[in-house]
N, CA, C and O atoms as a GROMACS GRO file, in nm:
protein
  408
    1MET      N    1   0.083  -0.117   0.000
    1MET     CA    2   0.000   0.000   0.000
    1MET      C    3   0.088   0.124   0.000
    1MET      O    4   0.105   0.192   0.101
    2SER      N    5   0.143   0.150  -0.117
    2SER     CA    6   0.232   0.266  -0.125
    2SER      C    7   0.157   0.385  -0.183
    2SER      O    8   0.066   0.370  -0.264
    3ASP      N    9   0.196   0.501  -0.141
    3ASP     CA   10   0.136   0.626  -0.185
    3ASP      C   11   0.196   0.664  -0.320
    3ASP      O   12   0.318   0.665  -0.333
    4PRO      N   13   0.115   0.694  -0.421
    4PRO     CA   14   0.171   0.730  -0.553
    4PRO      C   15   0.256   0.856  -0.552
    4PRO      O   16   0.350   0.868  -0.630
    5VAL      N   17   0.224   0.950  -0.463
    5VAL     CA   18   0.306   1.072  -0.454
    5VAL      C   19   0.444   1.039  -0.400
    5VAL      O   20   0.545   1.091  -0.449
    6VAL      N   21   0.449   0.952  -0.301
    6VAL     CA   22   0.578   0.910  -0.245
    6VAL      C   23   0.660   0.838  -0.351
    6VAL      O   24   0.781   0.858  -0.361
    7ASP      N   25   0.596   0.753  -0.430
    7ASP     CA   26   0.666   0.683  -0.539
    7ASP      C   27   0.722   0.781  -0.641
    7ASP      O   28   0.834   0.765  -0.688
    8LYS      N   29   0.642   0.883  -0.676
    8LYS     CA   30   0.690   0.985  -0.770
    8LYS      C   31   0.812   1.057  -0.715
    8LYS      O   32   0.910   1.079  -0.786
    9ILE      N   33   0.806   1.092  -0.588
    9ILE     CA   34   0.918   1.163  -0.526
    9ILE      C   35   1.043   1.077  -0.525
    9ILE      O   36   1.151   1.124  -0.559
   10GLN      N   37   1.029   0.952  -0.486
   10GLN     CA   38   1.146   0.865  -0.475
   10GLN      C   39   1.208   0.834  -0.610
   10GLN      O   40   1.327   0.803  -0.617
   11LYS      N   41   1.132   0.840  -0.717
   11LYS     CA   42   1.185   0.812  -0.851
   11LYS      C   43   1.235   0.937  -0.921
   11LYS      O   44   1.297   0.928  -1.027
   12ASN      N   45   1.210   1.052  -0.864
   12ASN     CA   46   1.251   1.179  -0.924
   12ASN      C   47   1.403   1.192  -0.917
   12ASN      O   48   1.461   1.177  -0.810
   13PRO      N   49   1.470   1.220  -1.031
   13PRO     CA   50   1.616   1.237  -1.030
   13PRO      C   51   1.663   1.352  -0.939
   13PRO      O   52   1.773   1.346  -0.884
   14LYS      N   53   1.580   1.454  -0.923
   14LYS     CA   54   1.617   1.565  -0.835
   14LYS      C   55   1.619   1.519  -0.689
   14LYS      O   56   1.698   1.569  -0.609
   15TYR      N   57   1.531   1.425  -0.655
   15TYR     CA   58   1.530   1.371  -0.519
   15TYR      C   59   1.659   1.294  -0.492
   15TYR      O   60   1.718   1.306  -0.385
   16LEU      N   61   1.700   1.215  -0.590
   16LEU     CA   62   1.826   1.140  -0.575
   16LEU      C   63   1.944   1.236  -0.564
   16LEU      O   64   2.038   1.213  -0.487
   17GLU      N   65   1.939   1.345  -0.641
   17GLU     CA   66   2.044   1.447  -0.634
   17GLU      C   67   2.045   1.512  -0.496
   17GLU      O   68   2.150   1.532  -0.436
   18LEU      N   69   1.926   1.546  -0.445
   18LEU     CA   70   1.915   1.607  -0.313
   18LEU      C   71   1.972   1.516  -0.205
   18LEU      O   72   2.050   1.560  -0.120
   19ARG      N   73   1.934   1.389  -0.209
   19ARG     CA   74   1.985   1.294  -0.109
   19ARG      C   75   2.136   1.283  -0.114
   19ARG      O   76   2.203   1.281  -0.011
   20LYS      N   77   2.190   1.276  -0.237
   20LYS     CA   78   2.335   1.262  -0.253
   20LYS      C   79   2.409   1.386  -0.201
   20LYS      O   80   2.507   1.374  -0.128
   21LYS      N   81   2.360   1.506  -0.240
   21LYS     CA   82   2.426   1.629  -0.198
   21LYS      C   83   2.417   1.648  -0.047
   21LYS      O   84   2.516   1.679   0.019
   22ARG      N   85   2.297   1.629   0.007
   22ARG     CA   86   2.276   1.652   0.151
   22ARG      C   87   2.356   1.553   0.234
   22ARG      O   88   2.419   1.589   0.334
   23SER      N   89   2.354   1.428   0.192
   23SER     CA   90   2.427   1.325   0.267
   23SER      C   91   2.578   1.349   0.261
   23SER      O   92   2.647   1.342   0.362
   24GLY      N   93   2.629   1.378   0.141
   24GLY     CA   94   2.772   1.402   0.125
   24GLY      C   95   2.820   1.522   0.205
   24GLY      O   96   2.925   1.518   0.270
   25PHE      N   97   2.741   1.629   0.200
   25PHE     CA   98   2.777   1.750   0.273
   25PHE      C   99   2.772   1.726   0.424
   25PHE      O  100   2.859   1.772   0.498
   26GLY      N  101   2.670   1.654   0.467
   26GLY     CA  102   2.658   1.622   0.610
   26GLY      C  103   2.775   1.539   0.660
   26GLY      O  104   2.829   1.564   0.768
   27TRP      N  105   2.814   1.439   0.581
   27TRP     CA  106   2.929   1.355   0.622
   27TRP      C  107   3.059   1.434   0.622
   27TRP      O  108   3.145   1.414   0.708
   28PHE      N  109   3.074   1.525   0.524
   28PHE     CA  110   3.195   1.608   0.519
   28PHE      C  111   3.206   1.695   0.644
   28PHE      O  112   3.312   1.703   0.705
   29LEU      N  113   3.096   1.761   0.680
   29LEU     CA  114   3.099   1.846   0.800
   29LEU      C  115   3.117   1.763   0.927
   29LEU      O  116   3.183   1.807   1.021
   30THR      N  117   3.060   1.644   0.928
   30THR     CA  118   3.080   1.554   1.043
   30THR      C  119   3.226   1.517   1.057
   30THR      O  120   3.281   1.517   1.167
   31LEU      N  121   3.289   1.484   0.945
   31LEU     CA  122   3.431   1.449   0.947
   31LEU      C  123   3.516   1.566   0.996
   31LEU      O  124   3.606   1.549   1.078
   32LEU      N  125   3.486   1.687   0.945
   32LEU     CA  126   3.559   1.805   0.993
   32LEU      C  127   3.544   1.825   1.143
   32LEU      O  128   3.642   1.851   1.213
   33MET      N  129   3.421   1.811   1.192
   33MET     CA  130   3.397   1.830   1.335
   33MET      C  131   3.470   1.726   1.417
   33MET      O  132   3.527   1.759   1.522
   34MET      N  133   3.470   1.603   1.371
   34MET     CA  134   3.539   1.497   1.445
   34MET      C  135   3.690   1.521   1.448
   34MET      O  136   3.754   1.498   1.551
   35VAL      N  137   3.746   1.567   1.337
   35VAL     CA  138   3.890   1.596   1.334
   35VAL      C  139   3.924   1.707   1.434
   35VAL      O  140   4.020   1.695   1.509
   36VAL      N  141   3.844   1.813   1.434
   36VAL     CA  142   3.871   1.925   1.524
   36VAL      C  143   3.853   1.881   1.670
   36VAL      O  144   3.940   1.905   1.753
   37TYR      N  145   3.741   1.817   1.700
   37TYR     CA  146   3.712   1.778   1.838
   37TYR      C  147   3.812   1.675   1.889
   37TYR      O  148   3.871   1.693   1.996
   38TYR      N  149   3.831   1.567   1.814
   38TYR     CA  150   3.922   1.463   1.861
   38TYR      C  151   4.067   1.509   1.855
   38TYR      O  152   4.151   1.458   1.930
   39GLY      N  153   4.098   1.605   1.768
   39GLY     CA  154   4.232   1.664   1.769
   39GLY      C  155   4.257   1.738   1.900
   39GLY      O  156   4.366   1.729   1.958
   40TYR      N  157   4.156   1.810   1.945
   40TYR     CA  158   4.169   1.880   2.074
   40TYR      C  159   4.180   1.781   2.189
   40TYR      O  160   4.263   1.799   2.278
   41ILE      N  161   4.100   1.678   2.187
   41ILE     CA  162   4.107   1.576   2.292
   41ILE      C  163   4.243   1.506   2.289
   41ILE      O  164   4.299   1.474   2.394
   42ALA      N  165   4.296   1.482   2.168
   42ALA     CA  166   4.429   1.420   2.157
   42ALA      C  167   4.536   1.511   2.215
   42ALA      O  168   4.631   1.464   2.279
   43LEU      N  169   4.522   1.642   2.192
   43LEU     CA  170   4.617   1.735   2.253
   43LEU      C  171   4.611   1.728   2.405
   43LEU      O  172   4.714   1.730   2.472
   44ILE      N  173   4.491   1.720   2.458
   44ILE     CA  174   4.475   1.710   2.604
   44ILE      C  175   4.541   1.582   2.654
   44ILE      O  176   4.608   1.582   2.758
   45ALA      N  177   4.522   1.473   2.580
   45ALA     CA  178   4.573   1.344   2.626
   45ALA      C  179   4.725   1.330   2.608
   45ALA      O  180   4.792   1.273   2.694
   46PHE      N  181   4.778   1.382   2.498
   46PHE     CA  182   4.917   1.352   2.464
   46PHE      C  183   5.014   1.469   2.469
   46PHE      O  184   5.135   1.448   2.462
   47ASN      N  185   4.965   1.592   2.482
   47ASN     CA  186   5.056   1.706   2.485
   47ASN      C  187   5.007   1.813   2.582
   47ASN      O  188   4.984   1.928   2.544
   48LYS      N  189   4.992   1.773   2.706
   48LYS     CA  190   4.946   1.868   2.808
   48LYS      C  191   5.039   1.988   2.826
   48LYS      O  192   4.991   2.099   2.847
   49PRO      N  193   5.171   1.969   2.817
   49PRO     CA  194   5.259   2.086   2.833
   49PRO      C  195   5.233   2.195   2.728
   49PRO      O  196   5.244   2.314   2.758
   50PHE      N  197   5.198   2.155   2.607
   50PHE     CA  198   5.167   2.254   2.503
   50PHE      C  199   5.044   2.337   2.542
   50PHE      O  200   5.046   2.459   2.532
   51LEU      N  201   4.940   2.270   2.587
   51LEU     CA  202   4.816   2.340   2.624
   51LEU      C  203   4.832   2.418   2.755
   51LEU      O  204   4.758   2.513   2.780
   52ALA      N  205   4.928   2.378   2.837
   52ALA     CA  206   4.947   2.444   2.967
   52ALA      C  207   5.033   2.570   2.958
   52ALA      O  208   5.055   2.636   3.060
   53GLN      N  209   5.082   2.604   2.842
   53GLN     CA  210   5.164   2.724   2.826
   53GLN      C  211   5.081   2.848   2.856
   53GLN      O  212   4.973   2.865   2.800
   54PRO      N  213   5.130   2.933   2.944
   54PRO     CA  214   5.054   3.056   2.974
   54PRO      C  215   5.059   3.154   2.857
   54PRO      O  216   5.156   3.161   2.782
   55ILE      N  217   4.952   3.230   2.845
   55ILE     CA  218   4.946   3.335   2.743
   55ILE      C  219   4.983   3.466   2.813
   55ILE      O  220   4.912   3.510   2.903
   56GLY      N  221   5.090   3.524   2.771
   56GLY     CA  222   5.135   3.650   2.832
   56GLY      C  223   5.175   3.630   2.977
   56GLY      O  224   5.231   3.526   3.013
   57ALA      N  225   5.147   3.730   3.060
   57ALA     CA  226   5.185   3.724   3.201
   57ALA      C  227   5.069   3.678   3.289
   57ALA      O  228   5.084   3.671   3.411
   58GLY      N  229   4.954   3.647   3.228
   58GLY     CA  230   4.837   3.608   3.306
   58GLY      C  231   4.836   3.460   3.339
   58GLY      O  232   4.933   3.388   3.318
   59VAL      N  233   4.722   3.417   3.391
   59VAL     CA  234   4.708   3.277   3.430
   59VAL      C  235   4.635   3.194   3.323
   59VAL      O  236   4.625   3.072   3.337
   60THR      N  237   4.587   3.257   3.218
   60THR     CA  238   4.517   3.185   3.112
   60THR      C  239   4.618   3.107   3.029
   60THR      O  240   4.723   3.159   2.990
   61THR      N  241   4.585   2.981   3.003
   61THR     CA  242   4.674   2.896   2.926
   61THR      C  243   4.627   2.888   2.781
   61THR      O  244   4.517   2.931   2.748
   62LEU      N  245   4.710   2.833   2.697
   62LEU     CA  246   4.682   2.818   2.555
   62LEU      C  247   4.562   2.727   2.530
   62LEU      O  248   4.494   2.740   2.428
   63GLY      N  249   4.534   2.636   2.622
   63GLY     CA  250   4.422   2.544   2.606
   63GLY      C  251   4.287   2.612   2.605
   63GLY      O  252   4.194   2.564   2.541
   64ILE      N  253   4.274   2.724   2.676
   64ILE     CA  254   4.145   2.794   2.684
   64ILE      C  255   4.103   2.850   2.548
   64ILE      O  256   3.992   2.821   2.504
   65PRO      N  257   4.185   2.929   2.480
   65PRO     CA  258   4.141   2.979   2.349
   65PRO      C  259   4.125   2.869   2.244
   65PRO      O  260   4.041   2.879   2.155
   66ILE      N  261   4.205   2.765   2.254
   66ILE     CA  262   4.188   2.654   2.160
   66ILE      C  263   4.054   2.584   2.184
   66ILE      O  264   3.984   2.550   2.090
   67GLY      N  265   4.020   2.564   2.310
   67GLY     CA  266   3.889   2.505   2.344
   67GLY      C  267   3.775   2.593   2.299
   67GLY      O  268   3.674   2.544   2.249
   68MET      N  269   3.789   2.725   2.316
   68MET     CA  270   3.687   2.818   2.266
   68MET      C  271   3.679   2.812   2.114
   68MET      O  272   3.571   2.825   2.057
   69GLY      N  273   3.792   2.792   2.051
   69GLY     CA  274   3.795   2.777   1.905
   69GLY      C  275   3.715   2.657   1.858
   69GLY      O  276   3.648   2.663   1.755
   70VAL      N  277   3.723   2.547   1.933
   70VAL     CA  278   3.644   2.428   1.900
   70VAL      C  279   3.495   2.460   1.908
   70VAL      O  280   3.417   2.420   1.821
   71ILE      N  281   3.455   2.532   2.011
   71ILE     CA  282   3.314   2.569   2.027
   71ILE      C  283   3.270   2.663   1.914
   71ILE      O  284   3.163   2.645   1.857
   72ILE      N  285   3.352   2.761   1.883
   72ILE     CA  286   3.319   2.855   1.775
   72ILE      C  287   3.314   2.783   1.641
   72ILE      O  288   3.227   2.811   1.558
   73PHE      N  289   3.405   2.689   1.619
   73PHE     CA  290   3.406   2.611   1.495
   73PHE      C  291   3.274   2.535   1.480
   73PHE      O  292   3.219   2.527   1.371
   74THR      N  293   3.225   2.478   1.590
   74THR     CA  294   3.098   2.406   1.587
   74THR      C  295   2.984   2.498   1.545
   74THR      O  296   2.901   2.461   1.463
   75ILE      N  297   2.981   2.617   1.600
   75ILE     CA  298   2.875   2.714   1.566
   75ILE      C  299   2.886   2.754   1.419
   75ILE      O  300   2.785   2.766   1.350
   76VAL      N  301   3.008   2.775   1.372
   76VAL     CA  302   3.029   2.817   1.232
   76VAL      C  303   2.984   2.709   1.135
   76VAL      O  304   2.914   2.739   1.038
   77ILE      N  305   3.024   2.584   1.158
   77ILE     CA  306   2.984   2.480   1.061
   77ILE      C  307   2.834   2.452   1.068
   77ILE      O  308   2.774   2.411   0.969
   78THR      N  309   2.773   2.474   1.185
   78THR     CA  310   2.627   2.462   1.193
   78THR      C  311   2.563   2.571   1.108
   78THR      O  312   2.467   2.544   1.035
   79GLY      N  313   2.614   2.692   1.116
   79GLY     CA  314   2.563   2.801   1.033
   79GLY      C  315   2.582   2.775   0.885
   79GLY      O  316   2.495   2.807   0.804
   80ILE      N  317   2.696   2.717   0.849
   80ILE     CA  318   2.721   2.684   0.709
   80ILE      C  319   2.618   2.581   0.660
   80ILE      O  320   2.564   2.594   0.550
   81TYR      N  321   2.592   2.479   0.741
   81TYR     CA  322   2.493   2.379   0.702
   81TYR      C  323   2.354   2.440   0.688
   81TYR      O  324   2.284   2.413   0.591
   82VAL      N  325   2.315   2.522   0.784
   82VAL     CA  326   2.181   2.583   0.782
   82VAL      C  327   2.168   2.673   0.660
   82VAL      O  328   2.064   2.673   0.594
   83ARG      N  329   2.270   2.750   0.629
   83ARG     CA  330   2.265   2.838   0.512
   83ARG      C  331   2.248   2.759   0.384
   83ARG      O  332   2.166   2.796   0.299
   84ARG      N  333   2.323   2.652   0.369
   84ARG     CA  334   2.311   2.571   0.247
   84ARG      C  335   2.177   2.498   0.243
   84ARG      O  336   2.116   2.486   0.137
   85ALA      N  337   2.131   2.451   0.359
   85ALA     CA  338   2.002   2.382   0.364
   85ALA      C  339   1.889   2.478   0.328
   85ALA      O  340   1.797   2.440   0.256
   86ASN      N  341   1.895   2.602   0.377
   86ASN     CA  342   1.789   2.698   0.350
   86ASN      C  343   1.790   2.748   0.206
   86ASN      O  344   1.687   2.796   0.157
   87SER      N  345   1.902   2.739   0.140
   87SER     CA  346   1.906   2.786   0.001
   87SER      C  347   1.896   2.670  -0.096
   87SER      O  348   1.792   2.647  -0.158
   88GLU      N  349   2.003   2.597  -0.110
   88GLU     CA  350   2.011   2.492  -0.213
   88GLU      C  351   1.917   2.374  -0.184
   88GLU      O  352   1.843   2.332  -0.273
   89PHE      N  353   1.919   2.321  -0.064
   89PHE     CA  354   1.840   2.202  -0.034
   89PHE      C  355   1.690   2.233  -0.035
   89PHE      O  356   1.610   2.153  -0.083
   90ASP      N  357   1.651   2.348   0.018
   90ASP     CA  358   1.510   2.386   0.018
   90ASP      C  359   1.459   2.412  -0.123
   90ASP      O  360   1.345   2.379  -0.156
   91ALA      N  361   1.544   2.471  -0.207
   91ALA     CA  362   1.504   2.495  -0.347
   91ALA      C  363   1.481   2.363  -0.419
   91ALA      O  364   1.383   2.349  -0.493
   92LEU      N  365   1.569   2.268  -0.399
   92LEU     CA  366   1.552   2.136  -0.461
   92LEU      C  367   1.426   2.068  -0.408
   92LEU      O  368   1.352   2.006  -0.485
   93THR      N  369   1.401   2.079  -0.279
   93THR     CA  370   1.282   2.018  -0.220
   93THR      C  371   1.156   2.078  -0.280
   93THR      O  372   1.060   2.006  -0.308
   94THR      N  373   1.154   2.209  -0.299
   94THR     CA  374   1.038   2.275  -0.359
   94THR      C  375   1.015   2.225  -0.501
   94THR      O  376   0.902   2.198  -0.540
   95GLU      N  377   1.123   2.213  -0.580
   95GLU     CA  378   1.111   2.161  -0.715
   95GLU      C  379   1.057   2.019  -0.716
   95GLU      O  380   0.973   1.985  -0.799
   96ILE      N  381   1.106   1.938  -0.626
   96ILE     CA  382   1.061   1.798  -0.618
   96ILE      C  383   0.912   1.791  -0.584
   96ILE      O  384   0.838   1.714  -0.645
   97LEU      N  385   0.869   1.872  -0.490
   97LEU     CA  386   0.728   1.872  -0.452
   97LEU      C  387   0.638   1.923  -0.565
   97LEU      O  388   0.527   1.874  -0.583
   98LYS      N  389   0.687   2.022  -0.641
   98LYS     CA  390   0.610   2.071  -0.756
   98LYS      C  391   0.595   1.961  -0.860
   98LYS      O  392   0.486   1.939  -0.914
   99ASP      N  393   0.705   1.891  -0.887
   99ASP     CA  394   0.700   1.781  -0.984
   99ASP      C  395   0.608   1.669  -0.940
   99ASP      O  396   0.537   1.610  -1.021
  100ALA      N  397   0.609   1.641  -0.812
  100ALA     CA  398   0.528   1.530  -0.758
  100ALA      C  399   0.380   1.563  -0.755
  100ALA      O  400   0.296   1.472  -0.760
  101SER      N  401   0.346   1.691  -0.746
  101SER     CA  402   0.204   1.727  -0.735
  101SER      C  403   0.137   1.742  -0.871
  101SER      O  404   0.017   1.769  -0.878
  102LYS      N  405   0.212   1.724  -0.978
  102LYS     CA  406   0.155   1.734  -1.114
  102LYS      C  407   0.069   1.614  -1.146
  102LYS      O  408   0.013   1.606  -1.255
   0.00000   0.00000   0.00000
């Protein structure tokens, strides 16, 4: 008992293109995030003296801004994904739905 609209959507070449682009982009950003996050964790585990270096004459160490950088990087790549999803992916979705409703 399949819905004919769903069948139309799944057979649409634009739908296959959307799935491929969205999935590939998602995996790429996931890989980037994992490299950054696990790179920071690896620094904590294997090179504590590097992260413990003080910045200037204060008590703040190098690990603090690097950790903040990881958080900022996460926010930036989330924004990149949302921007692409709202433009390219949403446009493709609209085209697919128009084709399916014919």
